[in-house]
C-alpha positions, 0 to 999 in steps of 0.5 A: 502550500509552504513546505518545509526544509526538511520536508523538500529533502525528504521528496529529493530522497524519494525521487532520486531513490524512484530515478535510481540515483543515489540520495543523500541516504536510503528512504525509510517508511512503512504502513502501521497496523492500529494496534502496534499504534497503540502498544507503541504509543503504551511502550513509550509513553506518548500521547494518543496523538504520537505517529510513527511518521514524525516521532522516526522522521521517516520519508513519505505517506499514502492517503486514502480518498473514498473509493466505494462504487456507492457513496453512502453510510454504511448499513449497519446489520448487527452491532455488540460490544464484541463486533460489528456487522455492517455493509459498504458503499461497495455492497459488501457484508463485513463483520469486523470483529473488535479483538481480531486484527482483519475483518471477514467478508461475509457476502457481497451484493453482486453476486451474479455475473447479470448483477455486476454488468447491470451495477452503476457507479458513482463518478469517479469525480463526486465531490464527495469522494474528496472533500466531505468525511464520511464512511469509507470501505477501504480507510473505514474496514480493516485492522481498526474500524472507523467511521466518518473517516476524515474528508482526503483533502483535510488529510492532504492538507495536515501532510503536505508541510512536512512528508512527500503526499502518495494517493491512493487508486485500486487497479480493476482486481483489487476493486472488483474482488471488493464488490463481487468477493474474491471466489466469483472473480476465479469462476467466471474468468473461467465461466464468462472470461469475454464478459467478464473482461468487459466490466474488467475494462469498464472497472478500469475506467471508474479506477482511472476517472478516481485517478485524474481526479484525485490529481485534480482535487490535490490542486498540486499536492501529491507527490507520487500514487500508490496502486493498490492491486494483489494480484497474487498468493504467497507462491504465485498469481492468482489467474493465469498470467495470459488473463491478467495481461489480456484483461488487467494490465491494461487498466494498469498502464492506463493508471501509470499514463495518467499519474505519468502526466501529471509527474508522479511516479506509481508505487504498485502494491501487490501482496503475494508472488507476482513475480511473473509478471514484474517484466509487465509492470516494467513496462507499464511504466510502474516506478517500485514495487511493494511489498515484496513480501519475504513470506512469498519468498522475495527477496529483493537482493536477489531481484536487483540481481536480476532486475538490475534498476529497471524497477525500484522496490519498496519493502521485503523486511520480514515482518515476522523475523521483526516479531521472533528474530534475535537482535543479530538475526535482525541486524544481519538482515537488514544490512543484508537488504540495504544491499539491494540500495547499491545505485538507489532505487529502493525504499527501506519498509516493512515486507508489507506493514507493521504490525501489533506484533512488533515491540516498539524498540524492535522498530525504533532498532531497525529505522536506527539501522537503516539511517546509519548504514544507510547513507550514501555511499553506501558503506555495509559491512561483510558481516554483521557487527554484534548487536545489542542485548533484546530490548522485547 
């Protein structure tokens, strides 16, 4: 499928940044909550089909195939105009209140180590994951709620001519907690460390199969892969780094190996403060780390000083500041964070995703700053220049 000249420039920009070369400018993109999209369209007077990727000419997009262990329609347990409760292909019971941004995980069908050991998975290469529309927990139950998500391959084909397209795959912990719940993961690490480790290895094989099958299904249309793997809280890791290194790290390394064999760079998405395993992720071959949550005490300028150009960074702009800070504060912080882009290795994004409480004008203002001051060679003022009057 032919790509536009602008798309090829974006791809070169992304790849140079990930190789720690300086492209023409700092790449910029983001993940957007459905609530923000509705607000953004309303505030700018845009049609329902409008999206920020086209409007701001952003530099890359991620896509979500069906990663449910068992591919099946959601089972509706309760439903009203205000909320819905469903059971998904992960065996998770999830309640989604439509006026709240995120769902609640109510219970998990797999609630014992014995049930986990007996759990069977549909094939990671099952064609329905990539070629059919259908219910899909990760794509369908989040800040919004969607039944019968479009076929993944159709999304890839639609985006591919105009944007670098990244696929998605969960690493073992991200898959595990969605099957058994975070509490059980923590309990079983303590109670059944070896038995759980064997299941982590098994789930890891499933994840690697998903990555391989996804790359094959895309037929050359993927430009990279996002590995989703939350393993940290605001202050520290969710569990011992030693346990992570013994059981989870080999899965990450295998996922990276699958992707690199296909020529795809990997961006690892991990919420919280996982600083203790950054050296391990570098060793695994991760190209860039996202989202670098500012609220978890991570600062991309400090990390660049500490890690040099061994790891690229993607994110770290504090959305709380975007929502509540003055325009002068926002401007100063954007320009300070751009210091981490010297020598390449930085993709500008929020420190997770753009939520509903961000004014459209503020998001556009931030993108404009990156476009103005993020051109190479970087010429960043020592102090932030005056900002315009607040617009929201």
